[in-house]
ZAPADO-50658 format. One record per residue: z, x, y of N, C-alpha, C in turn; chain. Coordinates in nm, 4 decimals. Layout:
N
> Z	X	Y	Z	X	Y	Z	X	Y	A
...
This chain:
259
> -8.4741	-4.0597	1.8974	-8.5631	-4.1596	1.9134	-8.6075	-4.2667	1.9174	A
> -8.5297	-4.3797	1.9171	-8.5534	-4.4923	1.9767	-8.6166	-4.4830	2.0951	A
> -8.5779	-4.4141	2.1923	-8.6345	-4.3999	2.3233	-8.7731	-4.3670	2.3487	A
> -8.8650	-4.2707	2.2701	-8.9679	-4.2305	2.2352	-9.0544	-4.3562	2.1105	A
> -9.0218	-4.4075	2.0418	-9.0787	-4.5092	2.0336	-9.1088	-4.6020	2.1126	A
> -8.9711	-4.6658	2.1771	-9.0347	-4.7695	2.3787	-9.1183	-4.6810	2.4317	A
> -9.1722	-4.5858	2.4022	-9.2060	-4.5213	2.5666	-9.3066	-4.5836	2.5644	A
> -9.3947	-4.6755	2.6434	-9.5393	-4.7070	2.6965	-9.6216	-4.6196	2.7922	A
> -9.5930	-4.5224	2.8168	-9.6429	-4.4551	2.9357	-9.7405	-4.3542	2.8375	A
> -9.8034	-4.3042	2.8998	-9.9222	-4.2034	2.8439	-9.9152	-4.1253	2.7511	A
> -9.7639	-4.0803	2.8050	-9.7077	-3.9255	2.7582	-9.6599	-4.0065	2.5680	A
> -9.6144	-4.1726	2.6081	-9.5432	-4.1825	2.5045	-9.5789	-4.2220	2.3478	A
> -9.4938	-4.2333	2.2493	-9.5438	-4.2810	2.1211	-9.5836	-4.3940	2.0795	A
> -9.5013	-4.5228	2.1935	-9.4851	-4.6426	2.1841	-9.6566	-4.6976	2.1959	A
> -9.6867	-4.6123	2.3396	-9.8503	-4.6784	2.3673	-9.9261	-4.6540	2.2459	A
> -9.9226	-4.5374	2.1308	-9.9961	-4.5062	2.0511	-9.9862	-4.6256	1.9376	A
> -9.8859	-4.6140	1.8990	-9.8502	-4.7422	1.7843	-9.9243	-4.8952	1.8450	A
> -9.8485	-4.9131	1.9547	-9.8900	-5.0965	1.9790	-10.0020	-5.0497	2.0291	A
> -10.0813	-4.9687	2.0665	-10.2333	-4.9627	2.0867	-10.2755	-4.9908	1.9352	A
> -10.2432	-4.8522	1.8404	-10.3387	-4.8984	1.7215	-10.2958	-5.0227	1.6583	A
> -10.1799	-5.0785	1.6686	-10.1529	-5.2445	1.6131	-10.2499	-5.3275	1.6443	A
> -10.2541	-5.3548	1.8210	-10.3412	-5.4376	1.8525	-10.4945	-5.4193	1.8193	A
> -10.5383	-5.3131	1.8367	-10.6534	-5.2890	1.8332	-10.6998	-5.3195	1.6743	A
> -10.6099	-5.2787	1.5760	-10.6610	-5.3168	1.4233	-10.6437	-5.4499	1.4112	A
> -10.5491	-5.5483	1.4687	-10.5757	-5.6976	1.4758	-10.6681	-5.7424	1.5400	A
> -10.6812	-5.6795	1.5791	-10.8661	-5.7679	1.6959	-10.9358	-5.7376	1.6174	A
> -10.9625	-5.5760	1.5184	-11.0639	-5.5445	1.4022	-11.0474	-5.7149	1.2950	A
> -10.8975	-5.6972	1.2637	-10.9136	-5.7943	1.1684	-10.9683	-5.9549	1.2022	A
> -10.9324	-5.9953	1.3427	-10.9833	-6.0722	1.4121	-11.1481	-6.0926	1.4109	A
> -11.1875	-6.0503	1.4672	-11.2880	-5.9952	1.4534	-11.4030	-5.9718	1.3325	A
> -11.3260	-5.9765	1.2571	-11.3817	-5.9830	1.0862	-11.4094	-6.0753	1.0489	A
> -11.2937	-6.1416	1.0609	-11.2505	-6.3031	1.0019	-11.4154	-6.4001	1.1131	A
> -11.3514	-6.3763	1.2209	-11.4488	-6.4669	1.2571	-11.6179	-6.4057	1.2317	A
> -11.6395	-6.2879	1.2092	-11.7822	-6.2834	1.2192	-11.7717	-6.3328	1.0420	A
> -11.7117	-6.2962	0.9098	-11.7443	-6.3538	0.7759	-11.7129	-6.5232	0.7490	A
> -11.6582	-6.5106	0.8612	-11.6385	-6.7136	0.8252	-11.7080	-6.8264	0.8853	A
> -11.8291	-6.7277	0.9239	-11.8723	-6.8382	1.0320	-12.0460	-6.8521	0.9401	A
> -12.0811	-6.9907	0.9298	-12.2215	-6.9640	0.8105	-12.3178	-7.0318	0.9169	A
> -12.4227	-6.9280	0.9384	-12.5031	-6.9565	1.0355	-12.5886	-7.0572	0.9709	A
> -12.6202	-7.0944	0.8716	-12.6979	-7.1455	0.7698	-12.6144	-7.3520	0.8164	A
> -12.4992	-7.3579	0.8328	-12.4568	-7.4981	0.7980	-12.3968	-7.5214	0.8956	A
> -12.4150	-7.3999	1.0086	-12.2841	-7.4208	1.1321	-12.1383	-7.4469	1.1460	A
> -12.0395	-7.3981	1.0566	-11.9058	-7.4297	1.0109	-11.8570	-7.3192	0.9704	A
> -11.7247	-7.2951	0.9657	-11.6437	-7.2474	0.9667	-11.5779	-7.1910	0.7829	A
> -11.5266	-7.1287	0.7715	-11.4770	-7.0951	0.6470	-11.4186	-6.9510	0.6135	A
> -11.3358	-6.8970	0.5001	-11.2964	-6.7902	0.4267	-11.4134	-6.7154	0.4364	A
> -11.4826	-6.7605	0.4006	-11.5862	-6.6471	0.3300	-11.5476	-6.5627	0.1646	A
> -11.6379	-6.5071	0.1365	-11.6350	-6.4889	-0.0213	-11.4811	-6.4354	-0.0577	A
> -11.4857	-6.3326	0.0408	-11.3626	-6.2552	0.0077	-11.2940	-6.2112	0.1220	A
> -11.2072	-6.3116	0.1292	-11.1125	-6.2670	0.3352	-11.0454	-6.1561	0.2882	A
> -10.9984	-6.1365	0.1719	-10.8906	-6.0574	0.1462	-10.9884	-5.8577	0.2194	A
> -11.1609	-5.9003	0.2252	-11.1816	-5.8235	0.2755	-11.1487	-5.7671	0.4875	A
> -11.1666	-5.8720	0.4720	-11.1209	-5.9059	0.6554	-10.9712	-5.8617	0.6811	A
> -10.8879	-5.7983	0.6150	-10.7873	-5.7736	0.6424	-10.8220	-5.6082	0.5825	A
> -10.7928	-5.5348	0.4766	-10.8360	-5.4225	0.4110	-10.9148	-5.3192	0.4645	A
> -11.0372	-5.3899	0.4940	-11.1063	-5.3113	0.5676	-11.1364	-5.2407	0.7007	A
> -11.0332	-5.3418	0.7904	-11.0542	-5.2898	0.9217	-10.9124	-5.2118	0.9162	A
> -10.7604	-5.2776	0.8468	-10.6411	-5.1669	0.7931	-10.7129	-5.0497	0.7727	A
> -10.7912	-5.0089	0.6663	-10.8232	-4.9097	0.6240	-10.9051	-4.8114	0.7714	A
> -10.9518	-4.8542	0.7686	-11.0465	-4.8104	0.8736	-11.0082	-4.7524	1.0569	A
> -10.9500	-4.9489	1.0587	-10.8706	-4.9320	1.2085	-10.7857	-4.8248	1.2422	A
> -10.6871	-4.8585	1.1542	-10.5314	-4.7603	1.2052	-10.6111	-4.6238	1.2184	A
> -10.6523	-4.5554	1.1215	-10.6651	-4.3740	1.1817	-10.7682	-4.3937	1.2572	A
> -10.8596	-4.5270	1.3246	-10.9642	-4.4812	1.4400	-10.9035	-4.4665	1.5523	A
> -10.8018	-4.5777	1.5817	-10.6995	-4.6489	1.6700	-10.6156	-4.4911	1.6907	A
> -10.4854	-4.4832	1.5627	-10.3971	-4.4046	1.5692	-10.4837	-4.2051	1.6602	A
> -10.6001	-4.1741	1.5525	-10.6481	-4.0606	1.6334	-10.7023	-4.0895	1.7963	A
> -10.7910	-4.1853	1.8461	-10.7836	-4.1990	1.9244	-10.6965	-4.1961	2.0286	A
> -10.5898	-4.2549	2.0112	-10.4639	-4.2966	2.1021	-10.3965	-4.1609	2.1069	A
> -10.4206	-4.1029	1.9757	-10.3457	-3.9931	1.9977	-10.3986	-3.8685	2.0773	A
> -10.4948	-3.8428	2.0665	-10.5522	-3.7749	2.1769	-10.5654	-3.7687	2.2826	A
> -10.5531	-3.9126	2.3206	-10.5177	-3.9436	2.4499	-10.3836	-3.9407	2.5171	A
> -10.2830	-3.9007	2.4577	-10.1445	-3.9147	2.4564	-10.1781	-3.7159	2.4364	A
> -10.2310	-3.6313	2.3951	-10.2163	-3.4812	2.3778	-10.2549	-3.4591	2.5329	A
> -10.3592	-3.5628	2.5800	-10.4467	-3.5224	2.7209	-10.3406	-3.5067	2.8304	A
> -10.2669	-3.6606	2.8021	-10.1964	-3.6806	2.9209	-10.0702	-3.5872	2.9103	A
> -10.0053	-3.5255	2.7804	-9.9205	-3.4323	2.7482	-9.9275	-3.3339	2.8586	A
> -10.0986	-3.2665	2.8287	-10.1783	-3.1282	2.8997	-10.1466	-3.1434	3.0550	A
> -10.2013	-3.2686	3.0489	-10.1956	-3.3022	3.2641	-10.1139	-3.2764	3.3010	A
> -9.9896	-3.3533	3.2460	-9.8750	-3.2963	3.2778	-9.8055	-3.1789	3.2590	A
> -9.8404	-3.0884	3.1560	-9.7585	-2.9969	3.1861	-9.8653	-2.8663	3.2755	A
> -9.9727	-2.9161	3.2639	-10.0307	-2.8675	3.4105	-9.9886	-2.8511	3.5310	A
> -9.9545	-2.9666	3.5742	-9.8865	-3.0026	3.6937	-9.7558	-2.9580	3.7605	A
> -9.7129	-2.9693	3.6031	-9.6042	-2.8731	3.6451	-9.5983	-2.7344	3.6684	A
> -9.6555	-2.6759	3.5794	-9.7203	-2.5375	3.6291	-9.7801	-2.5079	3.7675	A
> -9.8413	-2.6416	3.8083	-9.9289	-2.5787	3.9598	-9.8041	-2.5854	4.0447	A
> -9.7190	-2.6803	4.0062	-9.6352	-2.7274	4.1320	-9.4977	-2.6510	4.1160	A
> -9.4657	-2.5321	4.0319	-9.3594	-2.4634	3.9775	-9.3391	-2.3278	3.9764	A
> -9.2629	-2.2521	4.0379	-9.2733	-2.1262	4.0534	-9.2529	-2.0776	3.8917	A
> -9.3102	-1.9416	3.8979	-9.3008	-1.9002	3.7348	-9.2229	-1.8154	3.7137	A
> -9.1087	-1.7700	3.8171	-9.0327	-1.6824	3.8408	-8.9116	-1.7360	3.8200	A
> -8.8882	-1.8517	3.9155	-8.7623	-1.9036	3.9507	-8.7463	-2.0675	3.8654	A
> -8.7940	-2.0661	3.8324	-8.8280	-2.2394	3.8095	-8.8195	-2.3769	3.9143	A
> -8.8423	-2.2837	4.0170	-8.7626	-2.3844	4.1288	-8.9594	-2.4579	4.1680	A
> -8.9248	-2.5447	4.2102	-9.0624	-2.6056	4.2905	-9.1619	-2.5031	4.4060	A
> -9.2515	-2.4597	4.4087	-9.3393	-2.3823	4.4909	-9.3386	-2.4160	4.6252	A
> -9.3790	-2.3387	4.7240	-9.3892	-2.4247	4.8956	-9.4536	-2.5260	4.8818	A
> -9.5901	-2.5134	4.8091	-9.6541	-2.6785	4.8730	-9.5954	-2.7664	4.7916	A
> -9.5349	-2.7626	4.6892	-9.4937	-2.8907	4.6520	-9.3530	-2.9340	4.6810	A
> -9.2987	-2.8525	4.7247	-9.1728	-2.8404	4.7808	-9.2140	-2.9216	4.9391	A
> -9.2961	-2.9035	5.0012	-9.3076	-2.9335	5.1392	-9.3634	-3.0878	5.0989	A
> -9.4877	-3.0759	4.9917	-9.5379	-3.2495	4.9838	-9.4239	-3.3392	4.9562	A
> -9.3522	-3.2856	4.8606	-9.2149	-3.3651	4.8249	-9.1537	-3.4490	5.0161	A
> -9.0817	-3.3093	5.0414	-9.0256	-3.3524	5.1672	-9.0714	-3.4355	5.2596	A
> -9.2328	-3.4002	5.2771	-9.3240	-3.5218	5.3637	-9.3325	-3.6423	5.2951	A
> -9.3337	-3.6601	5.1246	-9.2990	-3.7795	5.1232	-9.1504	-3.8615	5.1022	A
> -9.0799	-3.7718	5.1430	-8.9220	-3.8516	5.1113	-8.8870	-3.8806	5.3004	A
> -8.9761	-3.7971	5.3797	-8.9494	-3.8287	5.4889	-9.0486	-3.9867	5.5620	A
> -9.1805	-3.9895	5.5052	-9.2611	-4.0713	5.5142	-9.1492	-4.1798	5.4741	A
> -9.0811	-4.2278	5.3474	-9.0171	-4.2913	5.3055	-8.8934	-4.3676	5.4003	A
> -8.8468	-4.2830	5.4602	-8.7776	-4.2814	5.5861	-8.7799	-4.3425	5.6856	A
> -8.9271	-4.3223	5.7271	-8.9984	-4.3658	5.8336	-9.0335	-4.5275	5.8651	A
> -9.0471	-4.5397	5.6593	-9.0838	-4.7103	5.6583	-8.9666	-4.8090	5.6345	A
> -8.8755	-4.7293	5.6042	-8.6917	-4.8134	5.5451	-8.6526	-4.8286	5.7163	A
> -8.6630	-4.7389	5.7619	-8.5713	-4.7486	5.8968	-8.4309	-4.7347	5.8983	A
> -8.3397	-4.6439	5.7519	-8.2283	-4.7004	5.7933	-8.1721	-4.5886	5.8374	A
> -8.0131	-4.6160	5.8404	-7.9522	-4.5167	5.9412	-7.9082	-4.3989	5.8148	A
> -7.9370	-4.3959	5.7072	-7.9304	-4.2892	5.6430	-7.9623	-4.1486	5.6828	A
> -7.9177	-4.0797	5.6770	-7.9441	-3.8937	5.7033	-7.9468	-3.8098	5.5580	A
> -8.0142	-3.7085	5.6038	-8.0397	-3.6072	5.4710	-8.0304	-3.4734	5.5255	A
> -8.0483	-3.3750	5.5109	-8.0615	-3.2509	5.5180	-8.1440	-3.1497	5.4455	A
> -8.1844	-3.0374	5.4668	-8.2962	-2.9403	5.4862	-8.2159	-2.7525	5.5093	A
> -8.2219	-2.7127	5.3618	-8.1264	-2.5954	5.3901	-8.2348	-2.4919	5.3761	A
> -8.2629	-2.3834	5.4652	-8.3122	-2.2630	5.4036	-8.2054	-2.1432	5.3652	A
> -8.2539	-2.1025	5.2795	-8.1199	-1.9499	5.2080	-8.2247	-1.8490	5.2176	A
> -8.1748	-1.7489	5.2578	-8.2703	-1.6156	5.2170	-8.1283	-1.4930	5.1775	A
> -8.1631	-1.4507	5.1107	-8.1062	-1.3612	5.0340	-8.0783	-1.2093	5.1208	A
> -7.9960	-1.1653	5.1186	-7.9677	-1.0657	5.2665	-7.9976	-0.9712	5.1330	A
> -8.0503	-0.8685	5.2668	-8.0516	-0.7378	5.2294	-8.1164	-0.7296	5.1061	A
> -8.2557	-0.7738	5.0373	-8.3166	-0.8183	4.9286	-8.4398	-0.6885	4.9458	A
> -8.4740	-0.6284	5.1049	-8.5341	-0.5232	5.0420	-8.4947	-0.4031	5.0185	A
> -8.3788	-0.4216	5.0305	-8.3233	-0.2507	4.9622	-8.3072	-0.2722	4.8272	A
> -8.2884	-0.3981	4.7988	-8.2350	-0.3872	4.6701	-8.3892	-0.3790	4.5711	A
> -8.5197	-0.4180	4.6697	-8.6325	-0.3819	4.5908	-8.6641	-0.2279	4.5832	A
> -8.6020	-0.1645	4.7039	-8.6341	-0.0331	4.7327	-8.5575	0.0867	4.6299	A
> -8.4274	0.0431	4.6098	-8.3314	0.1058	4.5354	-8.3704	0.0593	4.4036	A
> -8.3704	0.0012	4.3466	-8.3620	-0.0494	4.1631	-8.5297	-0.1213	4.1003	A
> -8.5862	-0.1342	4.2103	-8.7256	-0.1562	4.2459	-8.7803	-0.2735	4.1814	A
> -8.8992	-0.3558	4.1981	-8.9064	-0.4824	4.1817	-8.8733	-0.5678	4.0859	A
> -8.9093	-0.5179	3.9734	-8.8257	-0.5863	3.8546	-8.6594	-0.6162	3.8389	A
> -8.5828	-0.5622	3.9421	-8.4594	-0.5695	4.0092	-8.4657	-0.6982	4.0397	A
> -8.5589	-0.6654	4.1367	-8.5849	-0.7673	4.2716	-8.6077	-0.9154	4.2167	A
> -8.6882	-0.9417	4.0856	-8.7192	-1.0552	4.0194	-8.6113	-1.0875	3.9688	A
> -8.4993	-0.9676	3.8954	-8.3914	-1.0238	3.8329	-8.2902	-1.0702	3.9563	A
> -8.2913	-1.0492	4.0618	-8.2101	-1.1074	4.1640	-8.2181	-1.2487	4.2034	A
> -8.3874	-1.2579	4.2345	-8.4114	-1.3483	4.2686	-8.4066	-1.4971	4.1406	A
> -8.4142	-1.4968	4.0372	-8.3932	-1.5559	3.9356	-8.2320	-1.6087	3.8951	A
> -8.1527	-1.4782	3.9495	-8.0381	-1.5102	3.9576	-7.9699	-1.5851	4.0770	A
> -8.0381	-1.5633	4.1627	-7.9971	-1.6435	4.2640	-8.0616	-1.8355	4.2333	A
> -8.1830	-1.8054	4.2575	-8.1945	-1.9589	4.2427	-8.1199	-2.0110	4.0891	A
> -8.0671	-1.9428	3.9969	-8.0375	-2.0669	3.9103	-7.8313	-2.0701	4.0084	A
> -7.7671	-1.9994	4.0315	-7.7152	-1.9980	4.1078	-7.6763	-2.1194	4.2476	A
> -7.8503	-2.1462	4.3236	-7.8306	-2.2467	4.3735	-7.8615	-2.3803	4.3285	A
> -7.9150	-2.3970	4.2365	-7.9582	-2.5350	4.1213	-7.8483	-2.5653	4.0707	A
> -7.7602	-2.4309	4.0054	-7.5924	-2.5253	3.9719	-7.5014	-2.5364	4.0850	A
> -7.5544	-2.5071	4.2408	-7.4255	-2.5766	4.3441	-7.4881	-2.7045	4.4014	A
> -7.6062	-2.7704	4.3696	-7.6369	-2.9074	4.4414	-7.6391	-3.0038	4.3637	A
> -7.6530	-3.1038	4.3552	-7.6316	-3.2048	4.3228	-7.7353	-3.2730	4.2016	A
> -7.7068	-3.3570	4.1234	-7.8431	-3.3636	4.0137	-8.0311	-3.3867	4.1090	A
> -7.9466	-3.4692	4.2051	-8.0735	-3.5404	4.2418	-8.1679	-3.4228	4.4004	A
> -8.0993	-3.3208	4.4297	-8.1236	-3.2603	4.5365	-8.2487	-3.1507	4.4898	A
> -8.3200	-3.1141	4.6034	-8.4359	-3.0210	4.5292	-8.4318	-2.9175	4.6066	A
> -8.4360	-2.8055	4.5126	-8.4657	-2.6867	4.5208	-8.6336	-2.6347	4.5111	A
> -8.6540	-2.5264	4.6253	-8.8268	-2.4485	4.6004	-8.8025	-2.3373	4.6686	A
> -8.8900	-2.2771	4.6228	-8.9180	-2.0859	4.6770	-9.0090	-2.1444	4.8075	A
> -8.9790	-2.1000	4.8951	-9.0714	-2.1385	5.0018	-9.1351	-1.9733	5.0445	A
> -9.1118	-1.8829	4.9933	-9.1542	-1.7491	5.0159	-9.0602	-1.6361	4.9126	A
> -9.0696	-1.5483	5.0246	-9.0276	-1.3902	4.8935	-8.9165	-1.4105	4.8375	A
> -8.7876	-1.3786	4.9202	-8.6972	-1.4278	4.8767	-8.6183	-1.5087	4.9739	A
> -8.6931	-1.6636	4.9893	-8.6539	-1.7752	5.0703	-8.6500	-1.8708	4.9951	A
> -8.5391	-1.9573	4.9912	-8.5210	-2.1112	4.9313	-8.5076	-2.1835	5.0113	A
> -8.5585	-2.2896	4.9625	-8.4906	-2.4571	5.1090	-8.4858	-2.5550	4.9743	A
> -8.3833	-2.6370	5.0321	-8.3000	-2.7162	4.9838	-8.3173	-2.8481	5.0629	A
> -8.3808	-2.9101	4.9423	-8.3632	-3.0741	5.0423	-8.2477	-3.1846	4.9983	A
> -8.2035	-3.1942	5.0516	-8.0514	-3.2907	5.0087	-8.0378	-3.4465	5.1137	A
> -8.0814	-3.5271	5.0031	-8.1188	-3.7047	5.0237	-7.9856	-3.7310	5.0363	A
> -7.9878	-3.8397	5.2084	-7.8621	-3.8864	5.1825	-7.7499	-3.8291	5.2113	A
> -7.7299	-3.6980	5.3134	-7.6366	-3.5742	5.3006	-7.5889	-3.6183	5.4214	A
> -7.4954	-3.6054	5.4942	-7.4417	-3.6024	5.6429	-7.4531	-3.4671	5.6988	A
> -7.3851	-3.4253	5.8097	-7.3625	-3.2637	5.7956	-7.2501	-3.2552	5.7524	A
> -7.1913	-3.3027	5.7173	-7.0308	-3.2481	5.6807	-7.0316	-3.2124	5.5365	A
> -7.1794	-3.3297	5.4853	-7.1890	-3.2983	5.3161	-7.2518	-3.2014	5.2765	A
> -7.4023	-3.2067	5.3764	-7.4439	-3.0693	5.4005	-7.3944	-2.9670	5.3992	A
> -7.2767	-2.9245	5.5147	-7.2012	-2.7701	5.5747	-7.1310	-2.7459	5.3914	A
> -7.0582	-2.8548	5.2962	-7.0149	-2.8311	5.2455	-7.0624	-2.8313	5.1044	A
> -7.2457	-2.8747	5.0732	-7.2912	-2.8172	4.9530	-7.3596	-2.6534	5.0074	A
> -7.3922	-2.6612	5.1638	-7.4545	-2.5023	5.1672	-7.3496	-2.4477	5.1276	A
> -7.2396	-2.4299	5.1840	-7.1178	-2.3159	5.1925	-7.0655	-2.3297	5.0225	A
> -7.0905	-2.3997	4.9185	-7.0689	-2.3888	4.8347	-7.1727	-2.2899	4.7328	A
> -7.3126	-2.3290	4.8066	-7.4608	-2.2284	4.7377	-7.3614	-2.0375	4.8183	A
> -7.3322	-2.0686	4.9392	-7.3190	-1.8966	4.9526	-7.1834	-1.8693	4.8482	A
> -7.0490	-1.9614	4.8491	-6.9771	-1.8843	4.8081	-7.0415	-1.8929	4.6335	A
> -7.0871	-1.9059	4.5606	-7.1315	-1.9584	4.4345	-7.2123	-1.8325	4.4044	A
> -7.3401	-1.8061	4.5057	-7.4002	-1.6919	4.4946	-7.3545	-1.5690	4.4619	A
> -7.1857	-1.5484	4.5949	-7.1520	-1.4580	4.6249	-7.0688	-1.3732	4.5203	A
> -7.0310	-1.5109	4.4188	-6.9231	-1.4846	4.3083	-7.0216	-1.4599	4.1798	A
> -7.1521	-1.4395	4.1729	-7.2065	-1.4505	4.0454	-7.2158	-1.2737	4.0849	A
> -7.2476	-1.3009	3.8893	-7.2796	-1.0858	3.8823	-7.3763	-1.0728	3.8895	A
> -7.4322	-0.9526	3.9213	-7.5860	-0.9755	3.8742	-7.5798	-0.7919	3.8285	A
> -7.6980	-0.8074	3.7010	-7.7063	-0.7081	3.6725	-7.8198	-0.6513	3.6936	A
> -7.8091	-0.4810	3.8019	-7.9128	-0.4263	3.8075	-7.9016	-0.2621	3.7734	A
> -8.0645	-0.2047	3.6809	-8.0476	-0.0905	3.6405	-7.9297	-0.0863	3.5852	A
> -7.8948	-0.1522	3.4423	-7.7272	-0.0997	3.4076	-7.5864	-0.1269	3.4905	A
> -7.6263	-0.1564	3.6302	-7.5029	-0.1677	3.7467	-7.5136	-0.3252	3.7599	A
> -7.3404	-0.3092	3.7866	-7.3290	-0.4538	3.7975	-7.2756	-0.4795	3.9703	A
> -7.3675	-0.5754	4.0287	-7.3863	-0.5760	4.1725	-7.3712	-0.7068	4.2041	A
> -7.3309	-0.7548	4.3337	-7.2891	-0.8972	4.3974	-7.4264	-0.8681	4.5277	A
> -7.4708	-0.9919	4.5478	-7.5752	-0.9807	4.6210	-7.4977	-1.1480	4.6864	A
> -7.5845	-1.1086	4.8451	-7.4868	-1.2455	4.9384	-7.6544	-1.3323	4.9833	A
> -7.6107	-1.4362	5.0183	-7.7116	-1.5156	5.0973	-7.6594	-1.5854	5.2305	A
> -7.7672	-1.5803	5.3520	-7.7498	-1.6396	5.4640	-7.8177	-1.8204	5.4809	A
> -7.7306	-1.8588	5.5046	-7.7985	-2.0427	5.5177	-7.7665	-2.0675	5.6198	A
> -7.9538	-2.1160	5.6900	-7.9877	-2.2550	5.8312	-8.0081	-2.3535	5.7758	A
> -7.9109	-2.4201	5.8139	-7.9829	-2.6150	5.8085	-8.0232	-2.7004	5.8967	A
> -8.0394	-2.7956	5.9204	-8.0812	-2.9308	5.9688	-8.0282	-3.0458	5.9172	A
> -7.9512	-3.1382	5.9695	-7.9278	-3.2614	5.9551	-8.0522	-3.3476	5.9960	A
> -8.0741	-3.5059	5.9712	-8.1911	-3.5581	6.0584	-8.1811	-3.7107	5.9679	A
> -8.2756	-3.7898	6.0404	-8.2626	-3.8940	6.0293	-8.4532	-3.9357	6.0170	A
> -8.4941	-4.0444	6.0506	-8.6366	-4.0690	6.0853	-8.6810	-4.0047	6.1743	A
> -8.8750	-4.0074	6.2072	-8.9049	-3.9623	6.3111	-8.8990	-3.8463	6.2849	A
> -8.9015	-3.7736	6.2028	-8.9070	-3.6131	6.1919	-9.0612	-3.5420	6.1045	A
> -9.0799	-3.4321	6.0796	-9.1939	-3.3723	6.0026	-9.1199	-3.2665	6.0055	A
> -9.2080	-3.2436	5.8418	-9.1078	-3.1055	5.7937	-9.1671	-3.0107	5.8369	A
> -9.2543	-2.9824	5.9415	-9.3012	-2.8109	6.0031	-9.1422	-2.8257	6.1040	A
> -9.1366	-2.9482	6.1633	-9.0509	-2.9521	6.2359	-8.8827	-2.8956	6.2119	A
> -8.8424	-2.9354	6.0660	-8.7342	-2.9208	6.0106	-8.7128	-2.7912	5.9952	A
> -8.8177	-2.7275	5.9277	-8.8293	-2.6318	5.8561	-8.8060	-2.5004	5.9742	A
> -8.8537	-2.5264	6.0979	-8.8314	-2.4394	6.1693	-8.7166	-2.4883	6.2688	A
> -8.6416	-2.5312	6.2844	-8.5372	-2.5635	6.2779	-8.3968	-2.4837	6.1931	A
> -8.4597	-2.4975	6.0814	-8.3618	-2.4577	5.9757	-8.3948	-2.3043	5.9846	A
> -8.5143	-2.2921	5.9930	-8.5244	-2.1212	6.0226	-8.4249	-2.0773	6.1141	A
> -8.4228	-2.1030	6.2524	-8.3622	-2.0881	6.3666	-8.2053	-2.0717	6.3225	A
> -8.2037	-2.2086	6.2909	-8.0147	-2.1361	6.2131	-7.9619	-2.0669	6.1359	A
> -8.1106	-2.0142	6.0436	-8.0237	-1.9372	5.9393	-8.0767	-1.7654	6.0176	A
> -8.1722	-1.7470	6.0873	-8.1784	-1.6594	6.1761	-8.0649	-1.6151	6.2600	A
> -7.9836	-1.7322	6.2820	-7.8313	-1.7371	6.3948	-7.7571	-1.6699	6.2860	A
> -7.7615	-1.7453	6.1688	-7.6301	-1.6580	6.0503	-7.6642	-1.5247	6.0410	A
> -7.8040	-1.4497	6.0046	-7.8110	-1.3585	5.9878	-7.7692	-1.2444	6.1479	A
> -7.8064	-1.3182	6.2229	-7.7533	-1.1748	6.3476	-7.6103	-1.2019	6.3463	A
> -7.4894	-1.3291	6.2983	-7.3789	-1.3338	6.3364	-7.3092	-1.2435	6.2120	A
> -7.4056	-1.1630	6.1029	-7.3461	-1.0711	6.0458	-7.3950	-1.1155	5.9164	A
> -7.4703	-1.2183	5.8640	-7.5291	-1.2210	5.7350	-7.4090	-1.2909	5.6816	A
> -7.4514	-1.3531	5.5340	-7.3288	-1.3885	5.4012	-7.2450	-1.5097	5.4771	A
> -7.3363	-1.6395	5.5355	-7.2789	-1.7704	5.6111	-7.3659	-1.8440	5.6622	A
> -7.2768	-2.0125	5.7175	-7.3664	-2.1007	5.7042	-7.3855	-2.1666	5.8287	A
> -7.5243	-2.1996	5.8889	-7.4959	-2.2335	6.0238	-7.6148	-2.3704	6.0258	A
> -7.5600	-2.4755	6.0793	-7.6078	-2.5994	6.0364	-7.6171	-2.6675	6.1738	A
> -7.7032	-2.7373	6.1897	-7.7872	-2.7703	6.3329	-7.7951	-2.9219	6.2985	A
> -7.7523	-3.0465	6.3947	-7.7835	-3.1970	6.3590	-7.9082	-3.2039	6.4460	A
> -7.9259	-3.1992	6.5864	-8.0006	-3.2292	6.6689	-7.9984	-3.1643	6.8259	A
> -8.0684	-3.1336	6.8847	-8.0842	-3.0741	7.0240	-8.0073	-3.1053	7.0651	A
> -7.9069	-3.2063	7.0824	-7.8517	-3.2436	7.1797	-7.6809	-3.2438	7.1360	A
> -7.6330	-3.1352	6.9987	-7.5061	-3.1012	6.9402	-7.5129	-2.9908	6.8914	A
> -7.3928	-2.9217	6.9227	-7.3921	-2.7746	6.9216	-7.3950	-2.7317	6.7041	A
> -7.4457	-2.6529	6.7308	-7.4360	-2.6134	6.5606	-7.2935	-2.5934	6.5385	A
> -7.3379	-2.5734	6.4134	-7.2124	-2.5955	6.3393	-7.1617	-2.4500	6.2342	A
> -7.1098	-2.3567	6.2557	-7.1281	-2.2570	6.1616	-6.9797	-2.2204	6.0720	A
> -7.0185	-2.1828	5.9311	-6.9550	-2.1452	5.8284	-6.9358	-2.0025	5.7911	A
> -6.8387	-1.9512	5.7816	-6.8333	-1.8149	5.7037	-6.8512	-1.8231	5.5806	A
């Protein structure tokens, strides 16, 4: 509760209370200024009933500013909810492709500006034999599989990693600050956790697997090149038998394959 009271963002109650207090105090000050000045004598005084200069602004100001700023807070919350809806895939609660690509582009811009020696990684994850799931069990069960896999992916990554659904059964993960070894470990954890997750399809217990392609990078990269390279590694994993990880660092280094 303490955090909410001291939240002065447009979405916070702190902004409402502080704005109401400041607005009411300003009204009191204006009331005293108007009531205390005599235009006949050109002097200042307390006026005939100075208490009214406090009571009237308090009675009228608090409801007025509270209502006005409360409505502004509601609008800010509604806008935030709309932004979340617009950027989130409804089925999996991952970022949709547009939001994910925009976030990666922003991250790449920061890397270019800072020019550090840090690396990062981008993974592309595809559910193996997903068409067979849809054809055998129906699209509703396909949706269950997508949501289950998305949950397993999000449980496999770090708190600050970003997960997006970029296609039908295809996901992507941005791993900020990850080396090739770290990216390989996370990618393998995703593959293993998905393969060990129970999936109930039409009353039957099933297991699914994923293939993972990835690329580690530093600055001077663009998102389309990274996605294309990660896709190439994904196709390599598919050709090698699926249910595996293939990572790539640069055109001059050998790809890393992990079963």
